NUKOLMAR-559225 format. One line per 5 residues: number of its first residue (from 1); for each residue x, y, z of C-alpha. Coordinates in Angstrom, 2 decimals, decimal comma. Example, Ala and Ser with C-alpha at 12.3 -4.5 7.8 and 13.67 -1.06 7.14 Angstrom:
2
1 = 12,30/-4,50/7,80; 13,67/-1,06/7,14
//
This chain:
228
1 = 15,29/3,20/-24,68; 15,79/0,85/-21,74; 18,06/1,65/-18,81; 18,79/-1,17/-16,35; 19,23/-0,60/-12,62
6 = 21,04/-3,70/-11,37; 20,32/-5,10/-7,94; 23,92/-4,88/-6,73; 24,11/-1,19/-7,68; 21,26/-0,21/-5,34
11 = 21,78/1,52/-2,03; 22,17/-0,78/0,97; 21,52/-0,27/4,67; 21,96/-2,98/7,30; 20,45/-2,03/10,66
16 = 20,59/-5,52/12,13; 16,83/-5,94/12,44; 16,37/-4,45/8,93; 18,28/-5,20/5,74; 17,19/-2,68/3,10
21 = 17,97/-2,17/-0,58; 17,08/1,19/-2,14; 16,50/1,48/-5,89; 16,34/5,27/-5,51; 17,81/7,76/-3,03
26 = 16,25/7,22/0,38; 17,05/8,23/3,97; 20,86/8,24/4,36; 21,44/6,83/0,87; 21,89/9,52/-1,79
31 = 22,59/9,08/-5,49; 21,94/12,16/-7,60; 21,47/10,01/-10,71; 18,79/7,88/-9,05; 16,30/10,19/-7,35
36 = 13,26/8,38/-8,75; 11,72/7,78/-12,15; 8,88/10,01/-13,34; 6,31/9,93/-10,48; 7,89/6,82/-8,96
41 = 9,90/8,01/-5,96; 10,76/4,94/-3,86; 11,22/1,20/-4,35; 12,65/-0,31/-1,18; 13,25/-4,01/-0,75
46 = 13,18/-4,71/2,99; 13,95/-7,82/5,01; 12,69/-7,46/8,57; 13,75/-9,73/11,44; 11,11/-11,66/13,43
51 = 9,16/-9,44/15,81; 10,87/-6,27/14,55; 9,50/-3,39/12,53; 8,91/0,31/12,08; 7,35/2,03/15,11
56 = 4,75/4,75/14,62; 6,08/7,49/12,33; 4,57/10,18/10,06; 4,10/10,52/6,30; 2,34/13,07/4,13
61 = 1,55/13,69/0,45; 2,60/10,30/-0,88; 0,84/7,25/-2,32; 2,38/4,24/-0,57; 2,03/0,67/-1,86
66 = 3,30/-2,38/0,01; 3,76/-5,83/-1,56; 4,94/-8,64/0,76; 7,00/-11,43/-0,78; 7,42/-13,62/2,33
71 = 5,92/-13,39/5,79; 3,16/-11,21/7,24; 3,02/-7,46/7,90; 1,02/-6,03/10,81; -0,13/-2,50/9,90
76 = -1,88/0,20/11,94; -2,39/3,88/11,08; -4,08/7,03/12,35; -6,69/7,02/9,55; -8,22/3,90/11,10
81 = -6,49/1,46/8,78; -5,43/-1,75/10,48; -4,77/-5,28/9,34; -2,33/-7,98/8,37; -0,89/-8,24/4,88
86 = 0,36/-11,48/3,32; 1,96/-12,46/0,00; -0,52/-12,00/-2,85; -2,07/-8,92/-1,19; -1,26/-5,27/-1,89
91 = -1,73/-2,45/0,58; -2,39/1,15/-0,41; -2,10/4,06/1,99; -2,68/7,65/0,90; -0,65/9,73/3,33
96 = -2,32/12,92/2,06; -2,62/15,73/4,62; -0,74/13,63/7,15; -0,88/10,16/8,67; 1,01/8,22/11,30
101 = 1,49/4,48/10,97; 3,46/1,48/12,17; 4,51/-1,68/10,34; 5,86/-4,78/12,06; 6,76/-8,33/11,23
106 = 3,72/-10,14/12,63; 5,79/-13,27/13,38; 8,34/-13,74/16,15; 9,84/-16,72/14,29; 9,78/-16,03/10,54
111 = 11,47/-13,24/8,62; 9,53/-10,70/6,55; 10,48/-9,78/2,98; 8,62/-6,97/1,21; 8,69/-4,23/-1,38
116 = 7,51/-0,75/-0,43; 6,73/1,72/-3,20; 6,10/5,45/-3,05; 4,40/7,32/-5,90; 3,98/11,08/-5,92
121 = 0,28/12,10/-5,80; -1,41/14,42/-8,29; -2,76/16,64/-5,48; -1,47/17,52/-2,03; -3,45/17,62/1,19
126 = -6,01/14,93/0,34; -7,76/12,97/3,07; -5,63/10,02/4,25; -6,98/6,55/3,51; -6,09/2,87/3,69
131 = -7,07/-0,18/1,65; -5,75/-3,64/0,87; -6,78/-6,27/-1,68; -5,72/-9,74/-2,73; -4,46/-10,30/-6,26
136 = -4,09/-14,08/-6,65; -3,42/-16,10/-9,75; -1,04/-16,12/-12,66; -0,57/-13,78/-15,61; -0,72/-9,99/-15,67
141 = -3,09/-8,38/-13,13; -3,84/-4,69/-12,64; -3,30/-4,02/-8,92; -3,52/-0,20/-8,68; -4,73/2,57/-10,97
146 = -5,96/6,14/-11,01; -9,56/5,05/-11,73; -9,68/1,78/-9,80; -10,72/-0,18/-12,87; -10,71/-3,97/-13,08
151 = -11,00/-4,23/-9,32; -7,66/-2,51/-8,71; -6,78/-0,27/-5,78; -7,61/3,35/-6,54; -4,60/5,64/-6,14
156 = -4,32/9,42/-6,41; -1,71/9,35/-9,17; -1,65/9,00/-12,96; -0,11/5,53/-12,88; -1,04/1,91/-13,50
161 = 0,62/-0,76/-11,37; 0,55/-4,36/-12,61; 1,60/-7,62/-10,99; 3,19/-10,03/-13,46; 3,45/-13,70/-12,48
166 = 4,55/-15,43/-15,66; 5,60/-19,00/-16,32; 8,89/-19,68/-18,04; 8,75/-18,25/-21,59; 5,15/-17,04/-21,01
171 = 4,60/-13,59/-22,50; 2,44/-10,58/-21,68; 2,28/-7,03/-23,05; 1,60/-3,60/-21,57; 0,90/-0,96/-24,24
176 = 2,41/2,48/-23,63; 0,72/5,52/-25,13; 2,84/8,30/-26,63; 4,67/10,15/-23,89; 4,19/7,38/-21,30
181 = 7,02/5,56/-19,55; 7,47/2,17/-17,93; 9,37/0,71/-15,02; 9,68/-3,03/-14,36; 10,94/-4,31/-11,00
186 = 11,86/-7,98/-10,71; 10,52/-8,98/-7,30; 11,21/-12,72/-7,56; 13,01/-14,88/-10,09; 13,74/-13,39/-13,50
191 = 11,90/-11,65/-16,31; 12,87/-10,08/-19,63; 11,60/-6,67/-20,80; 11,79/-5,97/-24,51; 14,58/-8,53/-24,71
196 = 16,55/-7,27/-21,69; 16,84/-9,82/-18,89; 16,25/-8,80/-15,28; 17,25/-10,92/-12,29; 15,67/-10,61/-8,83
201 = 16,15/-7,06/-7,53; 16,90/-5,55/-10,94; 14,78/-2,73/-12,34; 14,36/-1,31/-15,83; 13,35/2,22/-16,87
206 = 11,66/2,28/-20,28; 11,06/5,42/-22,36; 10,25/6,01/-26,03; 8,80/2,51/-26,53; 5,30/1,57/-27,70
211 = 4,94/-1,37/-25,34; 6,51/-3,47/-22,64; 6,96/-7,02/-23,87; 7,36/-9,17/-20,78; 8,68/-12,72/-20,88
216 = 8,76/-14,89/-17,80; 11,85/-16,63/-16,46; 12,38/-18,96/-13,51; 10,04/-18,11/-10,60; 8,93/-14,86/-12,22
221 = 7,10/-12,25/-10,16; 7,46/-8,60/-11,13; 5,82/-5,23/-10,53; 5,20/-3,23/-13,70; 4,51/0,50/-13,79
226 = 2,91/2,61/-16,53; 3,81/6,22/-15,69; 3,11/9,69/-17,01
//
């Protein structure tokens, strides 16, 4: 079964300096039918004005992944994590027992476009941590996993997170074991999932399927989740 979450149906908040689209309920946006999917709690698509950003604020007990699409993010947190994040790099922050961080558009001229993802952790109260890695190239690349295999970021959740950059009509597969579920988020361009086409900003929840058959469209870049 595949259930499509269209881009235009997402929550929307325009704060002037921040234009945000919420796939699931977040902050002042509430939709009882879209509270998350399995352990996936948040997918926010944010556009941040030059020089603007999120001042220091707290998080706890959440695995937070950030994937910039355009521009550069300046990050700093209380666990000692600090750096700049550019397209092709993924950031992982375990909020754990509690962390404070800030995120800003590092440019005073160019806009910043990013996806931020929250996944519920398997255990609460873990030690906060920060890491970022580059995932260049085409095809299907494992970016985050529970065991950190294939050079992926190690997260404290039973989930695999893949980056799919596929040429037009290029195919890739993600096998799903019995009882597992998938989510595909079209970050750029278009992609089809088991024959269902997704445009930029669309998402697809997949349950009861043996695999995710991905087929690239124009300018395809997607984030693919294998979830418990």
